Structure formats: structure tokens, C-alpha cells
TORTORBA-989822 format. One record per residue: x, y, z of N, C-alpha, C in turn; residue in one letter. Coordinates in Angstrom, 3 decimals. Each point is the difference from the previous one (the first is absolute). Layout:
REM residues N
+----------+----------+----------+----------+----------+----------+----------+----------+----------+--------+
:     n_xx :     n_yy :     n_zz :    ca_xx :    ca_yy :    ca_zz :     c_xx :     c_yy :     c_zz : drendo :
+----------+----------+----------+----------+----------+----------+----------+----------+----------+--------+
:        X :        Y :        Z :        X :        Y :        Z :        X :        Y :        Z :      A :
...
+----------+----------+----------+----------+----------+----------+----------+----------+----------+--------+
REM end
This chain:
REM residues 80
+----------+----------+----------+----------+----------+----------+----------+----------+----------+--------+
:     n_xx :     n_yy :     n_zz :    ca_xx :    ca_yy :    ca_zz :     c_xx :     c_yy :     c_zz : drendo :
+----------+----------+----------+----------+----------+----------+----------+----------+----------+--------+
:   84.067 :   82.904 :  110.563 :   -1.270 :   -0.240 :    0.437 :    0.043 :   -1.427 :    0.559 :      M :
:   -0.609 :   -0.331 :    1.179 :    0.101 :   -1.136 :    0.686 :   -1.088 :   -1.116 :   -0.401 :      K :
:    0.120 :   -1.166 :    0.242 :   -1.015 :   -1.074 :   -0.274 :   -0.293 :    0.129 :   -1.393 :      N :
:    0.989 :   -0.153 :   -1.039 :   -0.202 :    0.092 :   -1.488 :   -0.911 :   -0.914 :   -0.448 :      E :
:   -0.224 :   -1.195 :    0.692 :   -0.932 :   -1.030 :   -0.531 :   -1.448 :    0.457 :    0.227 :      E :
:   -0.392 :    0.882 :    0.803 :   -1.324 :    0.739 :   -0.003 :   -0.242 :    1.133 :   -0.855 :      N :
:    0.898 :    0.502 :   -0.752 :   -0.013 :    1.306 :   -0.773 :   -0.191 :   -0.407 :   -1.376 :      I :
:   -1.091 :    0.450 :   -0.650 :   -0.198 :   -0.242 :   -1.518 :    1.204 :    0.385 :   -0.805 :      P :
:    0.051 :   -0.645 :   -1.043 :    1.327 :    0.144 :   -0.867 :   -0.067 :    1.294 :   -0.590 :      R :
:   -1.042 :    0.566 :   -0.300 :   -0.091 :    1.377 :   -0.572 :    0.489 :    1.036 :    0.922 :      S :
:   -0.156 :   -0.196 :    1.392 :    0.598 :    0.890 :    0.908 :    1.375 :   -0.287 :    0.264 :      C :
:    0.528 :   -1.045 :   -0.121 :    1.541 :   -0.270 :    0.199 :    0.685 :    0.755 :   -1.239 :      L :
:   -0.754 :   -0.104 :   -1.174 :    0.844 :    0.675 :   -1.130 :   -0.175 :    1.549 :    0.135 :      K :
:   -1.132 :    0.547 :    0.368 :   -0.197 :    1.299 :    0.280 :    0.986 :    0.472 :    1.174 :      V :
:    0.067 :   -0.621 :    1.035 :    0.976 :    0.112 :    1.075 :    1.431 :    0.178 :   -0.576 :      G :
:    0.224 :   -0.791 :   -0.814 :    1.493 :    0.016 :   -0.634 :    0.013 :    1.276 :   -0.993 :      H :
:   -0.876 :    0.521 :   -0.603 :   -0.049 :    1.170 :   -0.764 :    0.049 :    1.228 :    0.977 :      Y :
:   -0.665 :    0.016 :    1.243 :    0.001 :    0.895 :    0.908 :    1.486 :    0.198 :    0.475 :      I :
:    0.734 :   -1.113 :    0.234 :    1.182 :    0.060 :    0.410 :    1.027 :    0.549 :   -1.048 :      D :
:   -0.335 :   -0.330 :   -1.244 :    0.879 :    0.487 :   -0.997 :   -0.281 :    1.488 :   -0.265 :      K :
:   -1.278 :    0.408 :    0.360 :   -0.321 :    1.472 :   -0.237 :    0.637 :    0.983 :    1.081 :      N :
:    0.319 :   -0.760 :    1.248 :    0.785 :    0.765 :    0.963 :    1.287 :    0.573 :   -0.686 :      Q :
:    0.711 :   -0.676 :   -0.602 :    1.238 :    0.212 :   -0.746 :   -0.104 :    0.530 :   -1.411 :      Y :
:   -1.118 :    0.348 :   -0.503 :   -0.227 :    0.655 :   -1.170 :    0.347 :   -0.930 :   -1.250 :      N :
:   -0.227 :   -1.254 :    0.149 :    0.472 :   -1.030 :   -0.906 :   -1.325 :   -0.544 :   -0.668 :      E :
:   -1.249 :    0.523 :    0.136 :   -1.191 :   -0.509 :   -0.803 :   -0.266 :    0.781 :   -1.170 :      T :
:   -0.559 :   -0.931 :   -0.984 :   -0.371 :    0.541 :   -1.113 :   -1.351 :    0.546 :    0.042 :      S :
:   -0.443 :    0.761 :   -1.115 :   -1.264 :    0.703 :    0.056 :   -1.252 :   -1.235 :    0.277 :      F :
:    0.066 :   -0.952 :   -0.502 :   -0.941 :   -1.038 :    0.129 :    0.032 :   -0.595 :    1.306 :      W :
:    1.334 :   -0.090 :    0.590 :   -0.132 :   -0.477 :    1.353 :   -0.525 :    0.997 :    1.103 :      E :
:    0.249 :    1.181 :   -0.343 :   -0.736 :    1.037 :    0.722 :   -1.421 :    0.034 :   -0.005 :      R :
:   -0.532 :   -0.177 :   -1.191 :   -1.435 :    0.014 :   -0.276 :   -0.669 :   -1.303 :    0.673 :      L :
:    0.785 :   -1.066 :   -0.103 :   -0.461 :   -1.293 :    0.696 :   -0.254 :    0.175 :    1.440 :      R :
:    1.034 :    0.641 :    0.473 :   -0.026 :    0.405 :    1.499 :   -1.363 :    0.814 :    0.416 :      I :
:    0.017 :    1.117 :   -0.837 :   -1.304 :    0.813 :    0.302 :   -1.289 :   -0.561 :   -0.281 :      Q :
:   -0.137 :   -0.843 :   -1.040 :   -1.273 :   -0.858 :   -0.211 :   -0.270 :   -1.139 :    1.129 :      L :
:    0.991 :   -0.486 :    0.480 :   -0.024 :   -1.010 :    1.059 :   -0.287 :    0.609 :    1.351 :      H :
:    0.563 :    0.948 :    0.272 :   -0.286 :    0.608 :    1.419 :   -1.354 :    0.869 :    0.118 :      I :
:   -0.707 :    0.076 :   -1.285 :   -1.212 :    0.474 :    0.119 :   -0.999 :   -0.869 :    0.794 :      I :
:    0.356 :   -1.507 :   -0.248 :   -0.975 :   -0.916 :    0.640 :    0.484 :   -0.732 :    1.161 :      N :
:    1.540 :    0.127 :    0.138 :    0.489 :   -0.893 :    0.960 :    0.658 :    0.802 :    1.328 :      C :
:   -0.808 :   -0.028 :    1.140 :    0.457 :    0.757 :    1.034 :    1.389 :   -0.456 :    0.483 :      Q :
:    0.367 :   -1.193 :    0.043 :    1.263 :   -0.513 :    0.549 :    1.146 :    0.658 :   -1.001 :      R :
:   -0.191 :    0.036 :   -1.137 :    1.088 :    0.619 :   -1.023 :    0.053 :    1.347 :    0.245 :      C :
:   -1.080 :    0.627 :   -0.038 :   -0.199 :    1.463 :    0.241 :    0.635 :    0.390 :    1.348 :      K :
:   -0.155 :   -0.671 :    1.251 :    0.801 :    0.225 :    1.120 :    1.496 :   -0.131 :   -0.144 :      Q :
:    0.333 :   -1.077 :   -0.674 :    1.487 :   -0.344 :   -0.276 :    0.526 :    1.274 :   -0.859 :      Y :
:   -0.640 :    0.341 :   -0.893 :    0.525 :    1.007 :   -0.748 :    0.259 :    1.308 :    0.726 :      N :
:   -1.139 :    0.394 :    0.870 :    0.243 :    1.202 :    0.753 :    1.051 :   -0.136 :    0.976 :      K :
:    0.197 :   -1.140 :    0.656 :    1.106 :   -0.136 :    0.868 :    1.362 :    0.109 :   -0.659 :      I :
:    0.034 :   -0.568 :   -1.293 :    1.289 :    0.101 :   -0.894 :    0.295 :    1.395 :   -0.268 :      N :
:   -1.039 :    0.609 :   -0.461 :    0.290 :    1.610 :   -0.365 :    0.378 :    0.733 :    1.340 :      E :
:   -0.395 :   -0.241 :    0.997 :    0.480 :    0.633 :    1.463 :    1.436 :   -0.440 :    0.128 :      K :
:    0.282 :   -1.164 :   -0.168 :    1.440 :   -0.311 :    0.257 :    0.948 :    0.579 :   -1.074 :      L :
:   -0.560 :    0.013 :   -1.286 :    0.935 :    0.633 :   -1.009 :    0.278 :    1.444 :    0.353 :      T :
:   -1.118 :    0.707 :    0.463 :    0.205 :    1.471 :    0.367 :    0.848 :    0.206 :    1.032 :      N :
:   -0.049 :   -0.873 :    1.024 :    0.868 :    0.109 :    1.138 :    1.459 :   -0.168 :   -0.359 :      L :
:    0.091 :   -1.011 :   -0.938 :    1.483 :   -0.153 :   -0.405 :    0.592 :    1.007 :   -0.956 :      L :
:   -0.898 :    0.672 :   -0.727 :    0.535 :    0.958 :   -0.902 :    0.234 :    1.501 :    0.719 :      K :
:   -0.746 :    0.238 :    0.995 :    0.324 :    1.248 :    0.611 :    0.235 :   -0.266 :    1.603 :      K :
:    1.010 :   -0.517 :    0.279 :    0.325 :   -0.273 :    1.394 :    0.209 :    1.369 :    0.844 :      P :
:   -0.583 :    0.226 :    1.029 :    0.025 :    1.208 :    0.750 :    1.010 :   -0.215 :    1.133 :      K :
:    1.228 :   -0.223 :   -0.424 :    0.924 :   -0.409 :    1.196 :    1.073 :    1.234 :    0.114 :      L :
:    0.404 :    0.074 :    1.119 :    1.014 :    0.987 :    0.325 :    1.125 :   -0.436 :    0.844 :      S :
:    1.249 :    0.461 :   -0.320 :    1.070 :   -0.712 :    0.692 :    0.359 :    1.115 :    1.219 :      A :
:    0.395 :   -0.704 :    1.169 :    0.445 :    0.943 :    1.098 :    1.304 :    0.844 :   -0.366 :      L :
:    0.173 :    1.107 :    0.550 :    1.200 :    0.549 :   -0.126 :    1.060 :   -0.454 :    0.719 :      E :
:    1.095 :    0.211 :   -0.202 :    1.104 :   -0.545 :    0.839 :   -0.055 :    0.145 :    1.517 :      K :
:   -0.253 :    1.335 :    0.312 :   -0.039 :    0.309 :    1.607 :   -1.154 :   -0.815 :    0.539 :      D :
:   -1.172 :   -0.177 :   -0.739 :   -1.219 :   -0.739 :    0.389 :    0.432 :   -1.468 :    0.267 :      E :
:    0.714 :   -0.503 :   -0.824 :    0.586 :   -1.387 :    0.053 :    0.694 :   -0.164 :    1.407 :      K :
:    0.736 :    0.964 :    0.152 :    0.902 :   -0.097 :    1.154 :   -0.674 :    0.100 :    1.275 :      E :
:   -0.939 :    0.982 :   -0.032 :   -0.917 :    0.124 :    1.104 :   -0.793 :   -1.302 :    0.340 :      E :
:   -0.483 :   -0.645 :   -1.054 :   -0.924 :   -1.093 :    0.243 :    0.989 :   -1.226 :    0.437 :      L :
:    1.363 :   -0.057 :   -0.430 :    0.870 :   -1.023 :    0.420 :    0.213 :    0.056 :    1.481 :      K :
:    0.181 :    1.327 :    0.376 :    0.340 :    0.210 :    1.434 :   -1.109 :   -0.384 :    0.911 :      N :
:   -1.350 :    0.294 :   -0.541 :   -1.065 :   -0.178 :    0.805 :   -0.111 :   -1.538 :    0.196 :      R :
:    0.296 :   -0.721 :   -1.110 :   -0.085 :   -1.495 :    0.018 :    1.081 :   -0.805 :    0.852 :      L :
:    1.076 :    0.746 :    0.293 :    1.037 :   -0.567 :    0.922 :   -0.520 :   -0.129 :    1.323 :      K :
:    0.202 :   -1.094 :    0.723 :   -0.393 :   -0.283 :    1.389 :    1.111 :    0.681 :    0.916 :      F :
+----------+----------+----------+----------+----------+----------+----------+----------+----------+--------+
REM end
């Protein structure tokens, strides 16, 4: 979060819990605090939503590698 001097201390603490939650390192009480806080705080609710999307993208990457012949074809096309 940027401009930390403008962010309330409770939001900084909850932001830290949200980051920990991304790696499943939060206790029950920390997760409860996140849920109770984001009921009233739009900024933290948005931060949590973005963090959840990022976590899901990292857990389930939809990447596929090129086959060897496709790589060669691409290399040949890139040569001048």
C-alpha cells in the first residue's frame, strides 16, 4: 500500500493479515479480523479482492509450452 502515513493503523495491520492469508499463514482470529474489518472498509475490501485474484492466478497458471517444431518455426520466422 502506498502513502502509508495516510492509512489508518488498523488498515495497515489488516493489510498485513491479508498478505499472510495469501500464503495460508493466518490464524483463525486473523482471518476473522480481516472479515470484520472489510465489512466497513472499502479500501481493504478492494485490496483483499485484488489479492485473492492474484493468489488464484498464481495457483492455477494456464500456460502451455510450444512444441519443438513450433519453436523452430517461430525461430525461422524471427530470422531476418
